[in-house]
C-alpha positions, 0 to 999 in steps of 0.5 A: 673912390672906392673908399668913398663909395664903400667906406660908409656903414649901412645906416649912413647909406640909408640916411642919404637915400631919398624918400621917393623914387621915379622907378618902382624897382629902385624903390623896391630895392632900397626897401629890401636893403633897409629891411636887411640892414635893420633885421641883423643876423645872417642878413647883416652878415651878407650885406657885409660880405657884399660890402667887402666884395664891392670894395674889392672890385672898386679898388681893382677897377680904380687901380686900372690905368684908363685906356685913351679913347680911340680917335675917329680914324681909328674907329673907321680902321677897326670897322674896316678890319672887321668888315663893317661899312 
């Protein structure tokens, strides 16, 4: 999963992004990402460092064993222990 999410170069990620967005914040974030990718220099270096950290984080999360979801009874028991009704 981590390799699929972070194993692409910046230009490959940009190619898969839509041209229009429903949320202005998403559009702004993509424009900033595109600007930094194409600008080069220290900006590209910062994106490469961010990519490395993201890959590390996703690998750690993917390696964790999933915990089973609590049953309805367990939820009520935990709520009672916490003093919730």
